[in-house]
N, CA, C, O and the ligand as a Tripos MOL2 file, in Angstrom:
@<TRIPOS>MOLECULE
protein
  289   287    73     0     0
PROTEIN
NO_CHARGES

@<TRIPOS>ATOM
      1 N         -13.0680   30.5970   76.6180 N.3       1 MET1
      2 CA        -13.1770   32.0440   76.7150 C.3       1 MET1
      3 C         -13.2980   32.6330   75.3190 C.2       1 MET1
      4 O         -12.4960   32.3480   74.4300 O.2       1 MET1
      5 N         -14.3000   33.4430   75.1540 N.am      2 LYS2
      6 CA        -14.4910   34.0840   73.8640 C.3       2 LYS2
      7 C         -14.1240   35.5590   73.9530 C.2       2 LYS2
      8 O         -14.5310   36.2750   74.8680 O.2       2 LYS2
      9 N         -13.3570   35.9760   72.9880 N.am      3 GLN3
     10 CA        -13.0540   37.3930   72.8940 C.3       3 GLN3
     11 C         -13.5650   37.8800   71.5560 C.2       3 GLN3
     12 O         -13.2680   37.3050   70.5090 O.2       3 GLN3
     13 N         -14.3300   38.9380   71.6080 N.am      4 ARG4
     14 CA        -14.9070   39.4220   70.3740 C.3       4 ARG4
     15 C         -14.2300   40.7140   69.9450 C.2       4 ARG4
     16 O         -13.9810   41.6110   70.7510 O.2       4 ARG4
     17 N         -13.9450   40.7790   68.6680 N.am      5 TYR5
     18 CA        -13.3060   41.9700   68.1350 C.3       5 TYR5
     19 C         -14.1950   42.5640   67.0590 C.2       5 TYR5
     20 O         -14.6030   41.8780   66.1230 O.2       5 TYR5
     21 N         -14.4830   43.8190   67.2010 N.am      6 GLU6
     22 CA        -15.3090   44.4830   66.2120 C.3       6 GLU6
     23 C         -14.4970   44.7330   64.9500 C.2       6 GLU6
     24 O         -13.2700   44.8270   64.9760 O.2       6 GLU6
     25 N         -15.2230   44.8370   63.8500 N.am      7 SER7
     26 CA        -14.5450   45.1760   62.6130 C.3       7 SER7
     27 C         -14.0580   46.6170   62.6850 C.2       7 SER7
     28 O         -14.6840   47.4700   63.3150 O.2       7 SER7
     29 N         -12.9610   46.8640   62.0460 N.am      8 LYS8
     30 CA        -12.4440   48.2300   62.0540 C.3       8 LYS8
     31 C         -11.4830   48.4060   60.8970 C.2       8 LYS8
     32 O         -10.9330   47.4500   60.3500 O.2       8 LYS8
     33 N         -11.3090   49.6450   60.5570 N.am      9 GLU9
     34 CA        -10.2990   49.9710   59.5710 C.3       9 GLU9
     35 C          -9.0560   50.4140   60.3150 C.2       9 GLU9
     36 O          -9.1220   51.1840   61.2740 O.2       9 GLU9
     37 N          -7.9350   49.9180   59.8590 N.am     10 LEU10
     38 CA         -6.6880   50.3170   60.5000 C.3      10 LEU10
     39 C          -6.2900   51.6920   59.9850 C.2      10 LEU10
     40 O          -6.1240   51.9070   58.7840 O.2      10 LEU10
     41 N          -6.1450   52.5950   60.9040 N.am     11 SER11
     42 CA         -5.9220   53.9790   60.5030 C.3      11 SER11
     43 C          -4.5220   54.1980   59.9340 C.2      11 SER11
     44 O          -4.2790   55.1730   59.2230 O.2      11 SER11
     45 N          -3.6090   53.2900   60.2500 N.am     12 ASP12
     46 CA         -2.2460   53.4920   59.7690 C.3      12 ASP12
     47 C          -2.0050   52.8030   58.4240 C.2      12 ASP12
     48 O          -0.8800   52.7560   57.9270 O.2      12 ASP12
     49 N          -3.0550   52.2850   57.8640 N.am     13 SER13
     50 CA         -2.9250   51.6020   56.5930 C.3      13 SER13
     51 C          -4.1520   51.9230   55.7590 C.2      13 SER13
     52 O          -5.2690   51.9370   56.2760 O.2      13 SER13
     53 N          -3.9580   52.1760   54.4990 N.am     14 LYS14
     54 CA         -5.0570   52.7040   53.7030 C.3      14 LYS14
     55 C          -6.1440   51.6750   53.3950 C.2      14 LYS14
     56 O          -7.3190   52.0240   53.2800 O.2      14 LYS14
     57 N          -5.7590   50.4320   53.2640 N.am     15 SER15
     58 CA         -6.7500   49.4920   52.7480 C.3      15 SER15
     59 C          -7.0160   48.3070   53.6600 C.2      15 SER15
     60 O          -7.7370   47.3870   53.2750 O.2      15 SER15
     61 N          -6.4590   48.3080   54.8410 N.am     16 SER16
     62 CA         -6.6540   47.1530   55.7070 C.3      16 SER16
     63 C          -7.9270   47.2880   56.5300 C.2      16 SER16
     64 O          -8.1240   48.2680   57.2490 O.2      16 SER16
     65 N          -8.7570   46.3160   56.4120 N.am     17 ILE17
     66 CA         -9.9580   46.2820   57.2360 C.3      17 ILE17
     67 C          -9.9480   44.9630   58.0000 C.2      17 ILE17
     68 O          -9.7970   43.8910   57.4150 O.2      17 ILE17
     69 N         -10.1070   45.0590   59.2800 N.am     18 VAL18
     70 CA        -10.1700   43.8610   60.1010 C.3      18 VAL18
     71 C         -11.6340   43.4950   60.2820 C.2      18 VAL18
     72 O         -12.4200   44.2620   60.8390 O.2      18 VAL18
     73 N         -11.9780   42.3240   59.8060 N.am     19 ALA19
     74 CA        -13.3580   41.8780   59.9460 C.3      19 ALA19
     75 C         -13.6540   41.5730   61.4100 C.2      19 ALA19
     76 O         -12.7660   41.2000   62.1760 O.2      19 ALA19
     77 N         -14.9060   41.7380   61.7750 N.am     20 ALA20
     78 CA        -15.3100   41.3520   63.1170 C.3      20 ALA20
     79 C         -15.0670   39.8600   63.2800 C.2      20 ALA20
     80 O         -15.4120   39.0630   62.4070 O.2      20 ALA20
     81 N         -14.4770   39.4950   64.3940 N.am     21 HIS21
     82 CA        -14.1870   38.0860   64.5890 C.3      21 HIS21
     83 C         -14.2070   37.7580   66.0780 C.2      21 HIS21
     84 O         -14.0830   38.6260   66.9410 O.2      21 HIS21
     85 N         -14.3670   36.4860   66.3290 N.am     22 THR22
     86 CA        -14.3830   36.0020   67.6930 C.3      22 THR22
     87 C         -13.2600   34.9950   67.8540 C.2      22 THR22
     88 O         -13.1170   34.0790   67.0440 O.2      22 THR22
     89 N         -12.4680   35.1640   68.8930 N.am     23 ILE23
     90 CA        -11.4290   34.1910   69.1900 C.3      23 ILE23
     91 C         -11.8440   33.4090   70.4240 C.2      23 ILE23
     92 O         -12.0440   33.9670   71.5020 O.2      23 ILE23
     93 N         -11.9670   32.1160   70.2380 N.am     24 ASP24
     94 CA        -12.3830   31.2320   71.3050 C.3      24 ASP24
     95 C         -11.1640   30.4240   71.7330 C.2      24 ASP24
     96 O         -10.6080   29.6620   70.9420 O.2      24 ASP24
     97 N         -10.7530   30.5910   72.9770 N.am     25 ILE25
     98 CA         -9.5550   29.9040   73.4480 C.3      25 ILE25
     99 C          -9.9660   28.6210   74.1610 C.2      25 ILE25
    100 O         -10.6740   28.6480   75.1670 O.2      25 ILE25
    101 N          -9.5060   27.5040   73.6190 N.am     26 VAL26
    102 CA         -9.9220   26.2110   74.1390 C.3      26 VAL26
    103 C          -8.7170   25.3260   74.4080 C.2      26 VAL26
    104 O          -7.6110   25.5920   73.9370 O.2      26 VAL26
    105 N          -8.9530   24.2680   75.1740 N.am     27 CYS27
    106 CA         -7.9440   23.2410   75.3940 C.3      27 CYS27
    107 C          -7.7530   22.4580   74.1030 C.2      27 CYS27
    108 O          -8.7190   22.0300   73.4700 O.2      27 CYS27
    109 N          -6.4860   22.2780   73.7210 N.am     28 ASP28
    110 CA         -6.2130   21.5730   72.4780 C.3      28 ASP28
    111 C          -6.5560   20.0880   72.5830 C.2      28 ASP28
    112 O          -6.8020   19.4290   71.5720 O.2      28 ASP28
    113 N          -6.5710   19.5680   73.8000 N.am     29 SER29
    114 CA         -6.8310   18.1410   73.9780 C.3      29 SER29
    115 C          -8.3170   17.8010   73.9090 C.2      29 SER29
    116 O          -8.7290   16.8670   73.2220 O.2      29 SER29
    117 N          -9.1100   18.5850   74.6390 N.am     30 CYS30
    118 CA        -10.5120   18.2050   74.7590 C.3      30 CYS30
    119 C         -11.4780   19.2640   74.2440 C.2      30 CYS30
    120 O         -12.6810   19.0200   74.1500 O.2      30 CYS30
    121 N         -10.9560   20.4380   73.9120 N.am     31 GLY31
    122 CA        -11.8360   21.4750   73.3940 C.3      31 GLY31
    123 C         -12.5490   22.2620   74.4770 C.2      31 GLY31
    124 O         -13.4440   23.0530   74.1780 O.2      31 GLY31
    125 N         -12.1680   22.0580   75.7250 N.am     32 PHE32
    126 CA        -12.7790   22.7820   76.8310 C.3      32 PHE32
    127 C         -12.5430   24.2800   76.6690 C.2      32 PHE32
    128 O         -11.4400   24.7200   76.3440 O.2      32 PHE32
    129 N         -13.5850   25.0390   76.8980 N.am     33 ASP33
    130 CA        -13.5110   26.4840   76.7780 C.3      33 ASP33
    131 C         -12.7650   27.0390   77.9960 C.2      33 ASP33
    132 O         -13.3110   27.0830   79.0990 O.2      33 ASP33
    133 N         -11.5270   27.4550   77.7910 N.am     34 VAL34
    134 CA        -10.6750   27.8510   78.9060 C.3      34 VAL34
    135 C         -10.9860   29.2770   79.3400 C.2      34 VAL34
    136 O         -10.9560   30.2100   78.5370 O.2      34 VAL34
    137 N         -11.2860   29.4270   80.6310 N.am     35 ASP35
    138 CA        -11.5560   30.7520   81.1750 C.3      35 ASP35
    139 C         -10.2770   31.5540   81.3010 C.2      35 ASP35
    140 O          -9.1700   31.0150   81.3130 O.2      35 ASP35
    141 N         -10.4680   32.8600   81.3960 N.am     36 GLU36
    142 CA         -9.3190   33.7420   81.5380 C.3      36 GLU36
    143 C          -8.5080   33.3840   82.7820 C.2      36 GLU36
    144 O          -7.2790   33.4570   82.7800 O.2      36 GLU36
    145 N          -9.2190   32.9950   83.8470 N.am     37 ASP37
    146 CA         -8.5380   32.6520   85.0900 C.3      37 ASP37
    147 C          -7.6620   31.4180   84.9540 C.2      37 ASP37
    148 O          -6.7080   31.2310   85.7090 O.2      37 ASP37
    149 N          -7.9990   30.5760   83.9770 N.am     38 ASP38
    150 CA         -7.2860   29.3070   83.8300 C.3      38 ASP38
    151 C          -6.1950   29.3530   82.7580 C.2      38 ASP38
    152 O          -5.5140   28.3580   82.5090 O.2      38 ASP38
    153 N          -6.0390   30.5130   82.1330 N.am     39 LEU39
    154 CA         -5.0720   30.5950   81.0360 C.3      39 LEU39
    155 C          -3.6550   30.2830   81.4880 C.2      39 LEU39
    156 O          -2.8440   29.7720   80.7150 O.2      39 LEU39
    157 N          -3.3630   30.5930   82.7430 N.am     40 ASN40
    158 CA         -2.0020   30.3830   83.2300 C.3      40 ASN40
    159 C          -1.8340   29.0600   83.9700 C.2      40 ASN40
    160 O          -0.7870   28.7910   84.5610 O.2      40 ASN40
    161 N          -2.8770   28.2410   83.9290 N.am     41 SER41
    162 CA         -2.7950   26.9570   84.6120 C.3      41 SER41
    163 C          -1.8690   26.0150   83.8640 C.2      41 SER41
    164 O          -1.6550   26.1520   82.6600 O.2      41 SER41
    165 N          -1.3280   25.0660   84.5940 N.am     42 ASP42
    166 CA         -0.4660   24.0650   83.9740 C.3      42 ASP42
    167 C          -1.2980   22.9800   83.3110 C.2      42 ASP42
    168 O          -0.9010   22.3810   82.3120 O.2      42 ASP42
    169 N          -2.4610   22.7470   83.8980 N.am     43 LYS43
    170 CA         -3.2980   21.6590   83.4050 C.3      43 LYS43
    171 C          -4.6830   22.1650   83.0190 C.2      43 LYS43
    172 O          -5.1810   23.1570   83.5510 O.2      43 LYS43
    173 N          -5.2710   21.4630   82.0950 N.am     44 CYS44
    174 CA         -6.6450   21.7650   81.7240 C.3      44 CYS44
    175 C          -7.5580   21.4360   82.9010 C.2      44 CYS44
    176 O          -7.4870   20.3310   83.4390 O.2      44 CYS44
    177 N          -8.4150   22.3730   83.3120 N.am     45 PRO45
    178 CA         -9.3230   22.1200   84.4390 C.3      45 PRO45
    179 C         -10.3550   21.0470   84.1220 C.2      45 PRO45
    180 O         -11.0010   20.5170   85.0270 O.2      45 PRO45
    181 N         -10.5090   20.7330   82.8720 N.am     46 ASP46
    182 CA        -11.5310   19.7570   82.4980 C.3      46 ASP46
    183 C         -10.9700   18.3620   82.3330 C.2      46 ASP46
    184 O         -11.4580   17.4230   82.9620 O.2      46 ASP46
    185 N          -9.9410   18.2030   81.4890 N.am     47 CYS47
    186 CA         -9.4430   16.8560   81.2020 C.3      47 CYS47
    187 C          -8.1380   16.5490   81.9320 C.2      47 CYS47
    188 O          -7.7040   15.3970   81.9640 O.2      47 CYS47
    189 N          -7.5050   17.5740   82.5210 N.am     48 GLY48
    190 CA         -6.3160   17.3330   83.3150 C.3      48 GLY48
    191 C          -5.0350   17.1850   82.5100 C.2      48 GLY48
    192 O          -3.9630   16.9760   83.0800 O.2      48 GLY48
    193 N          -5.1360   17.2910   81.1920 N.am     49 ALA49
    194 CA         -3.9410   17.2080   80.3660 C.3      49 ALA49
    195 C          -3.1340   18.4960   80.5030 C.2      49 ALA49
    196 O          -3.6900   19.5520   80.8040 O.2      49 ALA49
    197 N          -1.8200   18.4080   80.2810 N.am     50 PRO50
    198 CA         -1.0280   19.6460   80.2570 C.3      50 PRO50
    199 C          -1.6600   20.6270   79.2820 C.2      50 PRO50
    200 O          -1.9510   20.2900   78.1350 O.2      50 PRO50
    201 N          -1.8650   21.8410   79.7620 N.am     51 LEU51
    202 CA         -2.6940   22.7740   79.0150 C.3      51 LEU51
    203 C          -1.9870   23.3200   77.7720 C.2      51 LEU51
    204 O          -0.9870   24.0340   77.8500 O.2      51 LEU51
    205 N          -2.5480   22.9550   76.6450 N.am     52 GLU52
    206 CA         -2.1110   23.5280   75.3780 C.3      52 GLU52
    207 C          -3.2890   24.3320   74.8510 C.2      52 GLU52
    208 O          -4.3780   23.8000   74.6340 O.2      52 GLU52
    209 N          -3.0530   25.6040   74.6510 N.am     53 LEU53
    210 CA         -4.1580   26.4490   74.2220 C.3      53 LEU53
    211 C          -4.2870   26.4440   72.7090 C.2      53 LEU53
    212 O          -3.3020   26.4600   71.9710 O.2      53 LEU53
    213 N          -5.5130   26.4230   72.2890 N.am     54 LYS54
    214 CA         -5.7840   26.5010   70.8660 C.3      54 LYS54
    215 C          -6.7720   27.6210   70.6350 C.2      54 LYS54
    216 O          -7.7070   27.7980   71.4160 O.2      54 LYS54
    217 N          -6.5790   28.3690   69.5850 N.am     55 GLN55
    218 CA         -7.4920   29.4600   69.2860 C.3      55 GLN55
    219 C          -8.3670   29.0920   68.1060 C.2      55 GLN55
    220 O          -7.8890   28.8030   67.0090 O.2      55 GLN55
    221 N          -9.6510   29.1120   68.3650 N.am     56 ASN56
    222 CA        -10.6040   28.9590   67.2690 C.3      56 ASN56
    223 C         -11.0540   30.3470   66.8510 C.2      56 ASN56
    224 O         -11.6880   31.0670   67.6220 O.2      56 ASN56
    225 N         -10.7270   30.7070   65.6440 N.am     57 ILE57
    226 CA        -11.0750   32.0450   65.1830 C.3      57 ILE57
    227 C         -12.2680   31.9570   64.2470 C.2      57 ILE57
    228 O         -12.2320   31.2640   63.2310 O.2      57 ILE57
    229 N         -13.3140   32.6640   64.6030 N.am     58 THR58
    230 CA        -14.5160   32.6970   63.7810 C.3      58 THR58
    231 C         -14.6530   34.0840   63.1730 C.2      58 THR58
    232 O         -14.7950   35.0770   63.8860 O.2      58 THR58
    233 N         -14.6090   34.1380   61.8790 N.am     59 ILE59
    234 CA        -14.7770   35.4150   61.1960 C.3      59 ILE59
    235 C         -16.2670   35.6590   60.9740 C.2      59 ILE59
    236 O         -16.9810   34.8010   60.4550 O.2      59 ILE59
    237 N         -16.7060   36.8070   61.3640 N.am     60 GLU60
    238 CA        -18.0980   37.1500   61.1400 C.3      60 GLU60
    239 C         -18.2240   37.8930   59.8210 C.2      60 GLU60
    240 O         -17.4650   38.8150   59.5250 O.2      60 GLU60
    241 N         -19.1760   37.4770   59.0620 N.am     61 VAL61
    242 CA        -19.4300   38.1640   57.8000 C.3      61 VAL61
    243 C         -20.2300   39.4220   58.1030 C.2      61 VAL61
    244 O         -21.2610   39.3850   58.7750 O.2      61 VAL61
    245 N         -19.7390   40.5030   57.6020 N.am     62 ALA62
    246 CA        -20.4380   41.7640   57.8350 C.3      62 ALA62
    247 C         -21.8230   41.7160   57.2190 C.2      62 ALA62
    248 O         -22.0070   41.1810   56.1260 O.2      62 ALA62
    249 N         -22.7810   42.2700   57.9140 N.am     63 PRO63
    250 CA        -24.1300   42.3090   57.3510 C.3      63 PRO63
    251 C         -24.1450   43.0810   56.0420 C.2      63 PRO63
    252 O         -23.5610   44.1590   55.9240 O.2      63 PRO63
    253 N         -24.8100   42.5170   55.0890 N.am     64 LEU64
    254 CA        -24.8670   43.1650   53.7860 C.3      64 LEU64
    255 C         -26.2080   43.8510   53.6080 C.2      64 LEU64
    256 O         -27.2570   43.3150   53.9660 O.2      64 LEU64
    257 N         -26.1530   45.0000   53.0690 N.am     65 VAL65
    258 CA        -27.3900   45.6940   52.7170 C.3      65 VAL65
    259 C         -27.4990   45.6450   51.2000 C.2      65 VAL65
    260 O         -26.6770   46.2050   50.4760 O.2      65 VAL65
    261 N         -28.5170   44.9730   50.7530 N.am     66 ILE66
    262 CA        -28.6740   44.7770   49.3130 C.3      66 ILE66
    263 C         -29.8980   45.5510   48.8380 C.2      66 ILE66
    264 O         -31.0080   45.3740   49.3410 O.2      66 ILE66
    265 N         -29.6680   46.3800   47.8910 N.am     67 PHE67
    266 CA        -30.7770   47.1400   47.3210 C.3      67 PHE67
    267 C         -31.2350   46.4450   46.0510 C.2      67 PHE67
    268 O         -30.4700   46.2710   45.1020 O.2      67 PHE67
    269 N         -32.4860   46.0570   46.0570 N.am     68 VAL68
    270 CA        -33.0150   45.3860   44.8860 C.3      68 VAL68
    271 C         -33.9700   46.3340   44.1740 C.2      68 VAL68
    272 O         -34.9200   46.8570   44.7570 O.2      68 VAL68
    273 N         -33.6890   46.5300   42.9210 N.am     69 ASP69
    274 CA        -34.5430   47.4190   42.1380 C.3      69 ASP69
    275 C         -35.6810   46.5960   41.5410 C.2      69 ASP69
    276 O         -35.4750   45.8050   40.6210 O.2      69 ASP69
    277 N         -36.8590   46.7900   42.0660 N.am     70 THR70
    278 CA        -38.0060   45.9950   41.6080 C.3      70 THR70
    279 C         -38.8760   46.7740   40.6340 C.2      70 THR70
    280 O         -39.9530   46.3150   40.2530 O.2      70 THR70
    281 N         -38.4210   47.9270   40.2370 N.am     71 SER71
    282 CA        -39.2590   48.7560   39.3640 C.3      71 SER71
    283 C         -39.2760   48.2430   37.9320 C.2      71 SER71
    284 O         -40.0810   48.6730   37.1070 O.2      71 SER71
    285 N         -38.3770   47.3260   37.6630 N.am     72 GLY72
    286 CA        -38.3980   46.7260   36.3560 C.3      72 GLY72
    287 C         -37.3420   47.3320   35.4610 C.2      72 GLY72
    288 O         -37.2150   46.9390   34.3020 O.2      72 GLY72
    289 ZN         -8.7490   19.6210   78.2220 Zn       73 ZN73
@<TRIPOS>BOND
     1     1     2 1
     2     2     3 1
     3     3     4 2
     4     3     5 am
     5     5     6 1
     6     6     7 1
     7     7     8 2
     8     7     9 am
     9     9    10 1
    10    10    11 1
    11    11    12 2
    12    11    13 am
    13    13    14 1
    14    14    15 1
    15    15    16 2
    16    15    17 am
    17    17    18 1
    18    18    19 1
    19    19    20 2
    20    19    21 am
    21    21    22 1
    22    22    23 1
    23    23    24 2
    24    23    25 am
    25    25    26 1
    26    26    27 1
    27    27    28 2
    28    27    29 am
    29    29    30 1
    30    30    31 1
    31    31    32 2
    32    31    33 am
    33    33    34 1
    34    34    35 1
    35    35    36 2
    36    35    37 am
    37    37    38 1
    38    38    39 1
    39    39    40 2
    40    39    41 am
    41    41    42 1
    42    42    43 1
    43    43    44 2
    44    43    45 am
    45    45    46 1
    46    46    47 1
    47    47    48 2
    48    47    49 am
    49    49    50 1
    50    50    51 1
    51    51    52 2
    52    51    53 am
    53    53    54 1
    54    54    55 1
    55    55    56 2
    56    55    57 am
    57    57    58 1
    58    58    59 1
    59    59    60 2
    60    59    61 am
    61    61    62 1
    62    62    63 1
    63    63    64 2
    64    63    65 am
    65    65    66 1
    66    66    67 1
    67    67    68 2
    68    67    69 am
    69    69    70 1
    70    70    71 1
    71    71    72 2
    72    71    73 am
    73    73    74 1
    74    74    75 1
    75    75    76 2
    76    75    77 am
    77    77    78 1
    78    78    79 1
    79    79    80 2
    80    79    81 am
    81    81    82 1
    82    82    83 1
    83    83    84 2
    84    83    85 am
    85    85    86 1
    86    86    87 1
    87    87    88 2
    88    87    89 am
    89    89    90 1
    90    90    91 1
    91    91    92 2
    92    91    93 am
    93    93    94 1
    94    94    95 1
    95    95    96 2
    96    95    97 am
    97    97    98 1
    98    98    99 1
    99    99   100 2
   100    99   101 am
   101   101   102 1
   102   102   103 1
   103   103   104 2
   104   103   105 am
   105   105   106 1
   106   106   107 1
   107   107   108 2
   108   107   109 am
   109   109   110 1
   110   110   111 1
   111   111   112 2
   112   111   113 am
   113   113   114 1
   114   114   115 1
   115   115   116 2
   116   115   117 am
   117   117   118 1
   118   118   119 1
   119   119   120 2
   120   119   121 am
   121   121   122 1
   122   122   123 1
   123   123   124 2
   124   123   125 am
   125   125   126 1
   126   126   127 1
   127   127   128 2
   128   127   129 am
   129   129   130 1
   130   130   131 1
   131   131   132 2
   132   131   133 am
   133   133   134 1
   134   134   135 1
   135   135   136 2
   136   135   137 am
   137   137   138 1
   138   138   139 1
   139   139   140 2
   140   139   141 am
   141   141   142 1
   142   142   143 1
   143   143   144 2
   144   143   145 am
   145   145   146 1
   146   146   147 1
   147   147   148 2
   148   147   149 am
   149   149   150 1
   150   150   151 1
   151   151   152 2
   152   151   153 am
   153   153   154 1
   154   154   155 1
   155   155   156 2
   156   155   157 am
   157   157   158 1
   158   158   159 1
   159   159   160 2
   160   159   161 am
   161   161   162 1
   162   162   163 1
   163   163   164 2
   164   163   165 am
   165   165   166 1
   166   166   167 1
   167   167   168 2
   168   167   169 am
   169   169   170 1
   170   170   171 1
   171   171   172 2
   172   171   173 am
   173   173   174 1
   174   174   175 1
   175   175   176 2
   176   175   177 am
   177   177   178 1
   178   178   179 1
   179   179   180 2
   180   179   181 am
   181   181   182 1
   182   182   183 1
   183   183   184 2
   184   183   185 am
   185   185   186 1
   186   186   187 1
   187   187   188 2
   188   187   189 am
   189   189   190 1
   190   190   191 1
   191   191   192 2
   192   191   193 am
   193   193   194 1
   194   194   195 1
   195   195   196 2
   196   195   197 am
   197   197   198 1
   198   198   199 1
   199   199   200 2
   200   199   201 am
   201   201   202 1
   202   202   203 1
   203   203   204 2
   204   203   205 am
   205   205   206 1
   206   206   207 1
   207   207   208 2
   208   207   209 am
   209   209   210 1
   210   210   211 1
   211   211   212 2
   212   211   213 am
   213   213   214 1
   214   214   215 1
   215   215   216 2
   216   215   217 am
   217   217   218 1
   218   218   219 1
   219   219   220 2
   220   219   221 am
   221   221   222 1
   222   222   223 1
   223   223   224 2
   224   223   225 am
   225   225   226 1
   226   226   227 1
   227   227   228 2
   228   227   229 am
   229   229   230 1
   230   230   231 1
   231   231   232 2
   232   231   233 am
   233   233   234 1
   234   234   235 1
   235   235   236 2
   236   235   237 am
   237   237   238 1
   238   238   239 1
   239   239   240 2
   240   239   241 am
   241   241   242 1
   242   242   243 1
   243   243   244 2
   244   243   245 am
   245   245   246 1
   246   246   247 1
   247   247   248 2
   248   247   249 am
   249   249   250 1
   250   250   251 1
   251   251   252 2
   252   251   253 am
   253   253   254 1
   254   254   255 1
   255   255   256 2
   256   255   257 am
   257   257   258 1
   258   258   259 1
   259   259   260 2
   260   259   261 am
   261   261   262 1
   262   262   263 1
   263   263   264 2
   264   263   265 am
   265   265   266 1
   266   266   267 1
   267   267   268 2
   268   267   269 am
   269   269   270 1
   270   270   271 1
   271   271   272 2
   272   271   273 am
   273   273   274 1
   274   274   275 1
   275   275   276 2
   276   275   277 am
   277   277   278 1
   278   278   279 1
   279   279   280 2
   280   279   281 am
   281   281   282 1
   282   282   283 1
   283   283   284 2
   284   283   285 am
   285   285   286 1
   286   286   287 1
   287   287   288 2
@<TRIPOS>SUBSTRUCTURE
     1 MET1         2 RESIDUE 1 A MET
     2 LYS2         6 RESIDUE 1 A LYS
     3 GLN3        10 RESIDUE 1 A GLN
     4 ARG4        14 RESIDUE 1 A ARG
     5 TYR5        18 RESIDUE 1 A TYR
     6 GLU6        22 RESIDUE 1 A GLU
     7 SER7        26 RESIDUE 1 A SER
     8 LYS8        30 RESIDUE 1 A LYS
     9 GLU9        34 RESIDUE 1 A GLU
    10 LEU10       38 RESIDUE 1 A LEU
    11 SER11       42 RESIDUE 1 A SER
    12 ASP12       46 RESIDUE 1 A ASP
    13 SER13       50 RESIDUE 1 A SER
    14 LYS14       54 RESIDUE 1 A LYS
    15 SER15       58 RESIDUE 1 A SER
    16 SER16       62 RESIDUE 1 A SER
    17 ILE17       66 RESIDUE 1 A ILE
    18 VAL18       70 RESIDUE 1 A VAL
    19 ALA19       74 RESIDUE 1 A ALA
    20 ALA20       78 RESIDUE 1 A ALA
    21 HIS21       82 RESIDUE 1 A HIS
    22 THR22       86 RESIDUE 1 A THR
    23 ILE23       90 RESIDUE 1 A ILE
    24 ASP24       94 RESIDUE 1 A ASP
    25 ILE25       98 RESIDUE 1 A ILE
    26 VAL26      102 RESIDUE 1 A VAL
    27 CYS27      106 RESIDUE 1 A CYS
    28 ASP28      110 RESIDUE 1 A ASP
    29 SER29      114 RESIDUE 1 A SER
    30 CYS30      118 RESIDUE 1 A CYS
    31 GLY31      122 RESIDUE 1 A GLY
    32 PHE32      126 RESIDUE 1 A PHE
    33 ASP33      130 RESIDUE 1 A ASP
    34 VAL34      134 RESIDUE 1 A VAL
    35 ASP35      138 RESIDUE 1 A ASP
    36 GLU36      142 RESIDUE 1 A GLU
    37 ASP37      146 RESIDUE 1 A ASP
    38 ASP38      150 RESIDUE 1 A ASP
    39 LEU39      154 RESIDUE 1 A LEU
    40 ASN40      158 RESIDUE 1 A ASN
    41 SER41      162 RESIDUE 1 A SER
    42 ASP42      166 RESIDUE 1 A ASP
    43 LYS43      170 RESIDUE 1 A LYS
    44 CYS44      174 RESIDUE 1 A CYS
    45 PRO45      178 RESIDUE 1 A PRO
    46 ASP46      182 RESIDUE 1 A ASP
    47 CYS47      186 RESIDUE 1 A CYS
    48 GLY48      190 RESIDUE 1 A GLY
    49 ALA49      194 RESIDUE 1 A ALA
    50 PRO50      198 RESIDUE 1 A PRO
    51 LEU51      202 RESIDUE 1 A LEU
    52 GLU52      206 RESIDUE 1 A GLU
    53 LEU53      210 RESIDUE 1 A LEU
    54 LYS54      214 RESIDUE 1 A LYS
    55 GLN55      218 RESIDUE 1 A GLN
    56 ASN56      222 RESIDUE 1 A ASN
    57 ILE57      226 RESIDUE 1 A ILE
    58 THR58      230 RESIDUE 1 A THR
    59 ILE59      234 RESIDUE 1 A ILE
    60 GLU60      238 RESIDUE 1 A GLU
    61 VAL61      242 RESIDUE 1 A VAL
    62 ALA62      246 RESIDUE 1 A ALA
    63 PRO63      250 RESIDUE 1 A PRO
    64 LEU64      254 RESIDUE 1 A LEU
    65 VAL65      258 RESIDUE 1 A VAL
    66 ILE66      262 RESIDUE 1 A ILE
    67 PHE67      266 RESIDUE 1 A PHE
    68 VAL68      270 RESIDUE 1 A VAL
    69 ASP69      274 RESIDUE 1 A ASP
    70 THR70      278 RESIDUE 1 A THR
    71 SER71      282 RESIDUE 1 A SER
    72 GLY72      286 RESIDUE 1 A GLY
    73 ZN73       289 GROUP 0 **** ****
């Protein structure tokens, strides 16, 4: 299961910016992508091991706008 979070500035803090990121919840044993419905299961629906959840967090790099001065 992938959950995506948009980048945002925390309004209660002056300098904190949360980068856009994706949290992928997988089985720690086999890496199976665990659905929301299966989060409360005792066993992994794929490998049958006792379900240990692992979060893979992918930070997305914000798109950069680069201005190149080619006028010399
Ligand atoms: Zn598994």
